[in-house]
Each structure stands twice: as structure tokens, then as C-alpha cells.
C-alpha positions in Angstrom: -1.8 -13.9 -23.2 -4.1 -10.8 -23.6 -6.5 -11.9 -20.9 -3.7 -12.2 -18.5 -2.6 -8.7 -19.2 -6.1 -7.4 -18.8 -6.5 -9.2 -15.4 -3.1 -7.8 -14.3 -4.1 -4.3 -15.2 -7.5 -4.7 -13.5 -5.7 -6.0 -10.4 -3.3 -3.0 -10.4 -6.3 -0.6 -10.9 -8.2 -2.2 -8.0 -5.2 -2.0 -5.7 -4.9 1.7 -6.6 -8.6 2.4 -6.0 -8.3 0.7 -2.5 -5.3 2.9 -1.7 -7.4 5.9 -2.5 -10.3 4.6 -0.4 -7.8 4.3 2.5 -6.6 7.8 2.0 -10.2 9.3 2.0 -10.9 7.1 5.1 -7.9 8.7 6.7 -9.2 12.1 6.0 -12.5 11.3 7.6 -10.7 9.9 10.7 -8.5 13.1 10.8 -11.6 15.4 10.7 -13.2 13.3 13.5 -10.1 13.7 15.5 -9.7 17.5 14.8 -6.4 16.9 13.1 -4.3 19.8 11.9 -5.9 21.4 8.8 -2.5 21.4 6.8 -2.2 17.7 7.5 -5.7 17.1 6.2 -5.2 19.2 3.2 -2.0 17.3 2.4 -3.8 14.0 2.6 -6.6 15.4 0.4 -4.1 16.5 -2.2 -2.6 13.1 -2.2 -6.0 11.4 -2.8 -6.8 13.8 -5.5 -3.6 13.1 -7.3 -4.2 9.4 -7.0 -7.7 9.8 -8.4 -6.4 11.6 -11.4 -3.8 8.9 -11.9 -6.6 6.2 -11.8 -8.6 8.4 -14.1 -5.8 8.4 -16.8 -5.5 4.6 -16.5 -9.3 4.1 -17.0 -9.5 6.7 -19.8 -6.5 5.1 -21.6 -8.1 1.7 -21.4 -11.4 3.0 -22.6 -9.8 4.6 -25.6 -7.7 1.5 -26.5 -10.6 -0.8 -26.2 -14.1 0.7 -26.6 -13.2 3.8 -28.7 -11.2 1.7 -31.1 -14.0 -0.8 -31.3 -16.5 2.0 -32.0 -14.4 3.3 -34.9 -14.0 -0.1 -36.4 -17.8 -0.6 -36.4 -18.6 2.8 -37.8 -19.7 4.4 -34.6 -17.0 7.0 -34.4 -19.3 10.0 -33.9 -21.0 8.5 -30.9 -17.6 7.5 -29.4 -16.3 11.0 -29.8 -19.5 12.6 -28.4 -19.2 10.3 -25.4 -15.5 11.2 -24.9 -16.4 14.9 -25.1 -19.0 14.6 -22.6 -16.9 12.7 -20.0 -13.9 14.9 -20.5 -16.0 17.9 -20.0 -16.5 16.8 -16.4 -12.8 17.2 -15.8 -12.4 20.7 -17.1 -15.2 22.4 -15.2 
């Protein structure tokens, strides 16, 4: 049952990432076609929000799997250091 859930979550994540890819491609097309700036900015804002949502999904999965495993195997300090490093990329 757990594998089915993981596969389902992976499928949802890939679908979300493909939608983001489409949004970014749309921005490129808009730029090529000299689209109205506000329309481009709106599309960029939507892609940015979608990327942040995908980030939350991936981070949650990482914490629930890899970080928990690290704590169980006595590697909590390295797991925390890794989390600090990756999270610092989002608060620059």
C-alpha cells in the first residue's frame, strides 16, 4: 500500500512540474511575441507560486522520509545541516 501512495504522489508531483514547464514556455512565447508586460508578469507570478507549491511538496516528502531516517540512524546533525543549507536558498 505504501508504494502505491508514493507512486501516486510522484505522479501528482510530475504533473505539477509539467504544468510549471508549460507556464514557463508560455512566458517565453509571450516574450517572443512582444506580449503585454502585465500579462507576462501575471504568468510569471503564477509559475512562481506553482514552483513554491512544488517545493513544499518535495520538502515535506524529504522531511518525512530522508530526515526521519537520518534521525533514526543517528545522523541528525548532518540532516539538520543539510536542511539549513537548502532552506537558506529560499530566504536569500
